[in-house]
Backbone bond lengths (Angstrom), bond angles and torsions (degrees), N, CA, C in turn:
res aa  C-N    CA-C-N  psi(-1)  N-CA   C-N-CA  omega(-1)  CA-C   N-CA-C  phi
1 M - - - 1.447 - - 1.524 109.02 -
2 Q 1.284 116.18 139.37 1.450 122.22 -175.50 1.530 110.70 -84.75
3 E 1.316 116.12 142.10 1.459 121.31 178.18 1.526 109.07 -84.41
4 I 1.324 115.15 127.07 1.465 122.03 -179.65 1.524 107.71 -114.11
5 R 1.324 117.12 136.15 1.463 121.71 -179.58 1.523 110.11 -115.98
6 R 1.342 113.90 141.66 1.467 120.64 175.84 1.518 109.12 -136.08
7 N 1.319 115.49 154.40 1.455 120.21 178.81 1.523 110.46 -68.92
8 I 1.336 115.02 147.50 1.459 120.80 177.23 1.519 108.44 -83.34
9 L 1.316 115.90 135.21 1.460 122.16 -178.87 1.528 110.37 -58.38
10 W 1.309 118.72 133.26 1.461 129.25 -177.52 1.525 113.21 71.69
11 F 1.319 117.56 -2.24 1.465 120.86 177.74 1.528 109.15 -129.94
12 E 1.342 116.21 37.42 1.447 121.07 -178.22 1.517 110.34 -60.11
13 W 1.285 116.09 141.60 1.453 125.91 178.33 1.533 113.53 65.78
14 L 1.328 116.64 8.22 1.462 120.37 172.78 1.536 111.19 -111.44
15 Y 1.342 114.97 -42.73 1.466 120.33 -176.33 1.521 109.88 -138.09
16 Q 1.328 115.85 150.66 1.463 121.84 175.86 1.526 109.27 -131.71
17 V 1.324 114.69 149.89 1.462 121.03 175.93 1.529 107.71 -116.31
18 S 1.321 115.67 144.35 1.466 119.51 178.88 1.517 109.76 -103.75
19 N 1.324 116.05 166.33 1.460 119.70 178.38 1.529 111.64 -71.24
20 F 1.337 118.90 -9.56 1.458 122.63 173.89 1.527 112.29 -91.77
21 G 1.338 117.84 -2.19 1.449 121.79 178.57 1.511 114.16 89.90
22 R 1.314 118.11 17.53 1.469 121.82 178.28 1.521 109.30 -94.24
23 I 1.340 115.48 141.72 1.461 121.19 179.60 1.525 108.21 -109.29
24 K 1.321 114.77 132.97 1.460 120.47 -177.08 1.524 108.84 -121.85
25 S 1.328 115.70 130.66 1.451 121.66 174.86 1.523 108.22 -91.13
26 L 1.319 116.90 130.83 1.451 120.70 -178.28 1.523 112.45 -87.93
27 F 1.334 117.49 -22.99 1.462 121.83 179.34 1.523 108.08 -128.86
28 Y 1.288 116.28 75.94 1.454 120.79 -176.78 1.523 111.00 -74.04
29 R 1.317 116.54 116.65 1.465 124.39 177.23 1.531 112.53 51.50
30 K 1.294 116.21 45.43 1.470 124.10 174.86 1.525 113.54 59.51
31 K 1.310 118.05 15.93 1.464 120.36 -179.47 1.524 111.50 -100.22
32 R 1.329 115.35 4.47 1.460 121.00 -177.13 1.525 110.64 53.57
33 K 1.287 113.76 39.41 1.450 121.10 -178.67 1.531 108.02 -114.47
34 E 1.307 117.08 132.44 1.459 120.86 -179.63 1.520 110.31 -82.20
35 S 1.347 115.74 143.64 1.461 119.30 176.17 1.523 109.17 -158.19
36 L 1.332 115.52 152.27 1.459 121.20 174.83 1.521 108.80 -80.74
37 L 1.326 115.69 137.68 1.456 119.99 -179.23 1.523 110.70 -88.84
38 K 1.323 114.47 152.69 1.453 121.07 -179.77 1.526 109.49 -77.41
39 I 1.311 115.45 132.41 1.459 121.48 -179.82 1.518 108.40 -95.29
40 Q 1.333 115.74 137.08 1.456 121.49 179.02 1.523 109.30 -119.74
41 K 1.328 116.73 172.31 1.470 122.74 178.32 1.526 108.79 -112.13
42 D 1.335 115.94 141.62 1.458 118.97 173.46 1.529 109.29 -93.06
43 K 1.322 116.82 -173.69 1.460 120.67 -175.29 1.530 112.58 -66.64
44 D 1.323 118.01 -20.88 1.464 122.02 178.53 1.521 112.50 -97.86
45 W 1.331 118.08 10.49 1.460 125.42 178.05 1.522 113.67 68.81
46 Y 1.329 117.37 24.19 1.450 120.60 170.37 1.524 108.41 -85.92
47 N 1.321 116.81 149.49 1.462 120.66 173.81 1.524 108.47 -74.83
48 I 1.326 115.73 130.15 1.466 120.04 178.93 1.521 109.31 -126.57
49 I 1.314 114.49 162.49 1.459 121.01 178.73 1.528 108.18 -141.06
50 W 1.318 115.88 143.85 1.462 121.68 174.23 1.513 107.33 -103.39
51 I 1.321 115.43 123.89 1.457 119.31 177.09 1.525 108.82 -127.02
52 Y 1.315 114.92 153.84 1.468 121.01 -172.92 1.526 110.19 -120.65
53 K 1.346 113.42 143.47 1.464 120.30 174.02 1.528 107.42 -154.68
54 D 1.297 116.67 130.54 1.468 122.61 178.95 1.525 111.81 53.66
55 W 1.310 116.49 45.98 1.460 124.78 176.69 1.526 113.98 63.10
56 K 1.314 117.36 19.79 1.467 122.01 175.13 1.518 108.28 -120.82
57 H 1.323 116.17 145.56 1.457 117.94 177.07 1.526 109.47 -106.05
58 Y 1.314 114.78 146.10 1.456 123.03 -179.54 1.520 108.29 -128.06
59 T 1.321 115.75 141.88 1.456 120.97 177.95 1.522 107.76 -112.36
60 F 1.332 115.81 128.12 1.454 121.13 179.89 1.524 109.67 -131.53
61 R 1.316 114.80 149.05 1.457 119.57 168.80 1.524 107.59 -80.51
62 I 1.303 115.06 135.74 1.464 119.82 -175.81 1.524 110.92 -65.57
63 C 1.329 117.54 -32.52 1.467 119.15 179.05 1.527 110.66 -61.73
64 R 1.334 117.92 -36.09 1.462 120.82 178.50 1.523 111.21 -69.19
65 I 1.322 115.79 -43.45 1.469 119.90 -179.44 1.529 109.99 -63.26
66 K 1.330 115.60 -44.31 1.464 119.25 -178.53 1.531 111.12 -66.88
67 A 1.322 116.81 -38.96 1.465 119.71 179.46 1.524 111.32 -65.41
68 Q 1.329 117.35 -39.00 1.461 119.82 177.56 1.521 111.70 -64.37
69 A 1.318 116.41 -33.92 1.460 119.84 -176.12 1.530 112.95 -84.71
70 F 1.331 118.30 -33.97 1.464 119.52 -169.18 1.526 115.30 -117.15
71 I 1.314 119.40 -21.26 1.462 120.23 -176.95 1.525 108.76 -100.69
72 I 1.313 115.86 121.96 1.467 121.08 178.87 1.526 107.71 -73.72
73 N 1.329 115.82 128.70 1.453 121.64 -174.46 1.526 109.82 -116.99
74 K 1.338 116.24 72.56 1.464 120.55 -177.03 1.526 112.05 -69.27
75 K 1.339 116.74 -34.63 1.464 120.47 -175.75 1.535 112.46 -90.93
76 N 1.321 117.51 4.57 1.461 122.98 179.72 1.529 111.35 57.61
77 L 1.317 116.86 50.40 1.463 122.36 179.91 1.527 109.60 -83.05
78 P 1.338 117.50 130.16 1.466 119.88 -171.38 1.528 115.56 -84.91
79 Q 1.318 119.09 -25.21 1.461 121.85 -172.31 1.528 112.11 -93.24
80 I 1.333 115.52 148.07 1.458 122.01 174.64 1.517 107.29 -118.70
81 N 1.314 116.20 128.73 1.456 122.10 -174.97 1.522 110.36 -116.25
82 H 1.334 116.17 139.02 1.456 121.96 171.32 1.523 107.42 -91.38
83 R 1.305 117.45 116.30 1.460 121.07 -175.48 1.521 113.22 -65.13
84 D 1.331 117.65 -34.24 1.456 119.72 -176.79 1.528 112.68 -94.69
85 W 1.308 118.35 8.55 1.463 125.39 177.88 1.515 113.06 66.15
86 N 1.300 119.24 10.20 1.454 122.22 177.80 1.516 107.49 -98.50
87 R 1.321 117.62 105.55 1.460 121.97 -174.39 1.522 112.88 -66.06
88 S 1.310 116.96 -21.99 1.457 118.61 -179.46 1.527 112.12 -93.86
89 N 1.317 118.61 3.22 1.461 122.00 177.54 1.525 108.73 -97.37
90 D 1.311 116.55 94.17 1.462 121.33 179.83 1.513 112.19 -98.78
91 G 1.311 117.23 0.05 1.458 120.88 -177.85 1.509 111.04 -99.44
92 Y 1.313 114.84 -122.40 1.450 121.67 -176.39 1.519 108.82 -117.01
93 N 1.324 115.98 149.31 1.458 119.33 176.27 1.519 109.48 -87.37
94 M 1.308 117.31 -171.68 1.461 121.43 -173.39 1.528 113.13 -65.71
95 D 1.323 118.11 -22.74 1.469 121.34 179.59 1.530 111.80 -86.71
96 W 1.322 117.82 7.17 1.467 123.75 -177.80 1.524 111.77 59.73
97 K 1.320 115.55 33.53 1.454 120.08 173.54 1.516 107.48 -108.84
98 D 1.302 116.19 150.77 1.449 119.48 -179.49 1.517 109.65 -64.43
99 N 1.321 116.22 135.78 1.455 121.96 -176.02 1.521 112.36 -83.33
100 L 1.326 118.76 -15.02 1.457 122.21 -175.99 1.522 110.52 -102.45
101 E 1.335 115.06 146.58 1.462 121.16 175.49 1.521 108.81 -146.72
102 R 1.316 116.29 154.75 1.461 122.75 177.25 1.519 109.26 -93.31
103 L 1.337 116.64 136.03 1.458 122.39 178.68 1.522 109.95 -140.30
104 S 1.333 115.49 161.18 1.456 120.03 170.69 1.531 108.01 -82.04
105 Y 1.332 116.83 171.74 1.463 120.31 179.55 1.524 110.80 -59.37
106 S 1.326 116.35 -47.19 1.467 119.26 -176.53 1.529 111.20 -67.83
107 D 1.319 117.95 -40.32 1.464 119.78 178.11 1.523 111.68 -64.61
108 N 1.335 116.58 -35.90 1.456 119.42 177.70 1.527 110.95 -65.90
109 Q 1.336 117.03 -40.44 1.464 120.08 176.84 1.523 111.06 -65.69
110 K 1.329 116.51 -42.54 1.469 119.46 178.40 1.524 110.68 -62.47
111 H 1.321 116.58 -41.59 1.460 120.33 178.72 1.527 111.02 -62.44
112 S 1.328 116.14 -42.91 1.466 118.43 -178.57 1.521 110.68 -65.90
113 Y 1.325 118.71 -42.99 1.462 119.41 179.06 1.520 111.43 -66.52
114 R 1.326 116.11 -42.00 1.461 119.46 179.51 1.526 110.65 -62.25
115 E 1.320 116.37 -46.18 1.453 120.17 179.49 1.521 111.98 -68.14
116 L 1.350 116.14 -38.65 1.464 117.97 178.92 1.520 111.14 -62.99
117 W 1.318 116.59 -43.08 1.457 118.32 179.39 1.514 111.02 -67.68
118 R 1.319 116.87 -32.75 1.458 119.14 178.69 1.523 110.72 -74.29
119 R 1.322 115.39 -37.93 1.456 119.96 -176.12 1.519 113.40 -93.80
120 I 1.332 118.16 -5.42 1.459 118.47 -175.61 1.517 108.95 -60.19
121 M 1.282 114.64 135.48 1.446 119.02 -175.81 1.519 108.58 -93.40
122 I 1.302 115.51 108.16 1.455 121.71 -177.67 1.517 108.09 -104.33
123 G 1.318 115.23 134.95 1.456 119.87 172.39 1.509 113.48 70.81
124 K 1.318 116.15 -128.87 1.466 121.17 -171.51 1.518 113.61 -67.02
125 E 1.342 119.67 -19.66 1.454 121.44 179.85 1.523 112.62 -81.95
126 N 1.327 117.56 -16.58 1.452 121.19 -177.97 1.520 109.84 -83.34
127 P 1.340 118.17 121.51 1.467 119.76 -179.32 1.523 113.28 -69.98
128 F 1.351 117.99 -15.82 1.452 120.99 -178.34 1.522 113.06 -96.53
129 S 1.315 118.42 -9.61 1.458 119.56 -178.94 1.520 109.97 -77.75
130 K 1.310 114.93 150.11 1.461 121.10 -179.05 1.522 108.27 -114.57
131 I 1.302 116.03 135.81 1.464 120.82 177.00 1.523 107.88 -68.59
132 T 1.308 115.66 131.17 1.462 121.75 -176.83 1.517 108.90 -119.54
133 N 1.332 115.60 127.11 1.468 120.96 176.44 1.518 109.88 -95.65
134 Q 1.300 115.28 145.61 1.457 121.78 179.24 1.524 108.13 -112.71
135 Y 1.343 116.13 129.55 1.459 122.73 179.84 1.518 108.88 -126.09
136 D 1.336 116.34 156.35 1.459 118.68 170.46 1.525 108.50 -80.55
137 L 1.325 118.43 -177.91 1.456 121.18 -174.43 1.522 113.02 -69.79
138 E 1.321 118.45 -11.72 1.463 121.81 176.71 1.527 111.60 -103.40
139 W 1.292 117.67 16.34 1.453 126.29 177.46 1.521 113.36 64.68
140 N 1.319 117.37 34.39 1.460 121.45 171.52 1.533 107.52 -90.60
141 F 1.328 116.14 128.39 1.464 121.51 -177.02 1.521 109.95 -65.28
142 I 1.340 116.15 134.28 1.463 121.66 178.47 1.518 110.69 -113.49
143 K 1.332 116.96 -55.96 1.451 119.75 -173.72 1.523 110.35 -156.21
144 S 1.318 116.00 154.49 1.455 122.25 175.00 1.532 108.42 -112.79
145 W 1.331 116.98 133.69 1.455 123.44 -179.50 1.528 108.40 -115.12
146 W 1.332 116.17 150.05 1.460 120.45 -179.78 1.516 111.84 -74.58
147 S 1.321 118.12 -30.94 1.465 120.41 -178.94 1.519 109.60 -161.16
148 I 1.319 114.43 168.56 1.469 120.49 177.13 1.526 109.87 -65.58
149 M 1.330 117.05 -35.06 1.469 120.08 179.83 1.524 111.25 -65.50
150 D 1.328 117.73 -32.84 1.467 119.79 175.43 1.521 110.92 -64.29
151 I 1.330 116.50 -40.52 1.476 120.32 177.74 1.524 109.57 -64.29
152 Q 1.314 116.50 -43.88 1.459 120.36 -179.33 1.522 111.54 -61.21
153 R 1.341 117.09 -44.32 1.464 120.28 -179.64 1.521 112.21 -66.76
154 S 1.317 116.95 -38.77 1.467 119.98 -175.73 1.515 112.79 -77.53
155 L 1.334 116.94 -44.55 1.466 120.50 -172.39 1.522 113.69 -103.54
156 Q 1.319 117.97 -2.43 1.468 122.91 -179.91 1.528 111.44 57.59
157 I 1.329 115.85 45.34 1.461 122.84 177.47 1.522 107.16 -110.43
158 A 1.333 116.37 141.98 1.463 120.11 179.55 1.524 109.97 -63.77
159 N 1.327 115.79 133.86 1.459 118.85 -177.08 1.519 113.06 -67.52
160 Q 1.355 118.34 -21.45 1.451 120.44 178.11 1.531 110.66 -66.28
161 S 1.315 117.03 -42.40 1.471 119.24 -179.77 1.528 111.16 -68.65
162 I 1.335 117.66 -35.16 1.466 120.69 176.45 1.524 109.57 -66.23
163 S 1.322 116.75 -43.36 1.455 121.14 179.92 1.522 111.47 -63.27
164 K 1.324 117.37 -42.42 1.468 120.72 177.99 1.519 111.08 -62.34
165 C 1.320 116.73 -36.76 1.460 120.63 177.96 1.529 110.13 -67.67
166 C 1.323 117.48 -41.38 1.466 120.73 179.77 1.525 111.92 -67.50
167 L 1.324 117.02 -30.41 1.462 121.35 -179.76 1.527 112.48 -90.87
168 W 1.306 117.99 9.14 1.462 125.64 178.20 1.516 113.03 64.20
169 K 1.326 118.13 26.38 1.456 121.33 173.43 1.527 110.20 -87.06
170 R 1.322 116.51 -16.92 1.464 123.64 173.27 1.521 107.72 -131.09
171 K 1.319 115.85 150.21 1.467 119.12 -179.76 1.519 111.27 -75.24
172 S 1.318 116.88 -40.22 1.462 119.71 -178.18 1.518 109.74 -149.43
173 C 1.312 113.80 166.68 1.461 121.25 178.20 1.513 107.30 -135.84
174 W 1.312 116.40 113.76 1.454 123.53 179.23 1.544 111.08 56.28
175 G 1.321 115.76 40.27 1.461 120.75 175.53 1.509 114.93 80.74
176 F 1.312 117.62 10.61 1.462 121.57 179.82 1.528 110.04 -131.46
177 I 1.312 115.78 152.15 1.459 121.92 173.91 1.528 106.44 -99.74
178 R 1.297 115.58 135.10 1.460 120.37 179.30 1.519 108.90 -123.88
179 K 1.312 116.69 137.91 1.460 121.36 -175.96 1.506 109.50 -142.20
180 H 1.361 116.52 134.14 1.470 120.99 173.99 1.525 109.55 -72.32
181 I 1.330 115.74 145.28 1.454 119.38 175.90 1.505 108.90 -85.95
């Protein structure tokens, strides 16, 4: 795929953005020399760039700059969404499709909830879940569960009481002893 460059809005003839998410300075350090600028990460792991004009510096997220330059916004949609959920991927994904799209506030929220529920890691796929063993009151092993949420969904028990039992704040929960491995 060919790299296409366009001028950055309000910084015409100073900086250009490419369809791969690269920023190019056209007048690097007053030498009229072109160079690619270094991309940094902000606290939310978005790619950001510092650009200068009239002795002032401005910080922009690259996804915003690229969307202004390459995505036609006929409906005046304010939000920019990363389709693959990778905030630092401002270029193209593996299918060579653009990773950025314009959405309204409500569509962005719907997309995040839909994707979160689809991508939520339940049970053994979740790196933060703890395997929980279930014992009777005489410490005879009954069953092993992938997480407290699995127990809650299956037995309709509040996860707080299961957690208190696993942390030894309660002796038992619904007639069973539960312990994290």
